[in-house]
C-alpha positions in Angstrom: 101.4 -232.1 -38.2 98.5 -231.1 -36.0 99.2 -230.7 -32.3 96.9 -232.7 -29.9 94.4 -230.5 -28.1 94.9 -232.3 -24.8 98.3 -233.5 -23.8 99.2 -234.8 -20.4 102.1 -232.8 -18.9 102.8 -234.1 -15.4 105.8 -231.8 -15.2 103.6 -228.8 -16.0 104.2 -226.0 -13.5 101.4 -226.0 -10.9 100.4 -229.6 -11.7 99.2 -231.5 -8.7 99.9 -235.0 -7.7 96.5 -236.4 -7.0 97.9 -239.4 -5.2 98.9 -237.1 -2.3 95.2 -236.2 -1.8 93.0 -239.0 -3.1 92.9 -242.5 -1.5 90.9 -245.6 -1.3 90.2 -247.9 1.7 87.8 -250.8 1.7 86.6 -249.7 5.1 85.7 -246.2 3.9 82.7 -246.0 1.5 83.4 -249.5 0.3 86.7 -248.5 -1.3 85.3 -245.5 -3.3 88.1 -242.9 -4.0 87.8 -240.2 -1.4 89.8 -237.1 -0.4 92.4 -238.3 2.1 91.3 -237.8 5.7 87.6 -237.4 4.8 84.6 -239.4 3.7 84.0 -237.1 0.7 84.0 -239.2 -2.4 85.6 -237.9 -5.7 82.4 -238.7 -7.6 80.3 -236.8 -5.1 82.5 -233.7 -5.3 82.7 -233.9 -9.1 78.9 -234.0 -9.0 78.7 -230.8 -7.0 80.7 -229.0 -9.7 78.6 -230.6 -12.5 75.5 -229.3 -10.7 76.9 -225.8 -11.0 78.6 -225.3 -7.6 81.7 -223.2 -7.7 84.9 -223.8 -5.8 84.0 -221.5 -3.0 80.6 -223.2 -2.4 82.2 -226.6 -2.3 85.1 -225.5 -0.2 82.9 -223.8 2.4 80.3 -226.5 2.5 82.6 -229.5 2.9 85.5 -228.5 5.2 88.2 -229.5 5.9 88.8 -229.7 2.1 91.7 -227.7 0.9 92.1 -225.9 -2.5 94.8 -228.5 -3.3 92.4 -231.4 -2.5 89.8 -230.0 -4.8 92.3 -229.6 -7.6 93.3 -233.3 -6.9 89.7 -234.3 -7.6 90.0 -232.9 -11.1 93.5 -234.4 -11.5 92.2 -237.8 -10.5 89.2 -237.5 -12.9 91.6 -236.5 -15.7 93.9 -239.4 -15.1 91.0 -241.9 -14.9 89.4 -240.5 -18.1 92.6 -240.3 -20.1 92.4 -243.6 -21.8 88.6 -244.1 -21.6 86.6 -244.1 -24.8 83.2 -242.3 -24.3 80.3 -243.3 -26.5 77.9 -240.4 -27.0 74.3 -241.4 -27.5 71.9 -239.2 -29.5 69.0 -238.3 -27.3 66.6 -238.7 -30.3 67.8 -242.2 -31.1 66.0 -245.2 -29.7 
């Protein structure tokens, strides 16, 4: 039997509970998930990393973010994407 490449292990040592750091409020960015106590949206921060920013660049540019809140951004994204099916499109196809 082949072992799954990605397995959710919430009890994994060092795992973070994103719910402690990520929140939504209809009065803050129209309910977009943000880091608690800030107006920094999860998708915005994820985009910084996708654009090549490293942890230090994001952390120093967008204080008062903590290392834990940045980890929570990834934990939230992993949770949201866990059951999502992604359809890849060949760039040459039209």
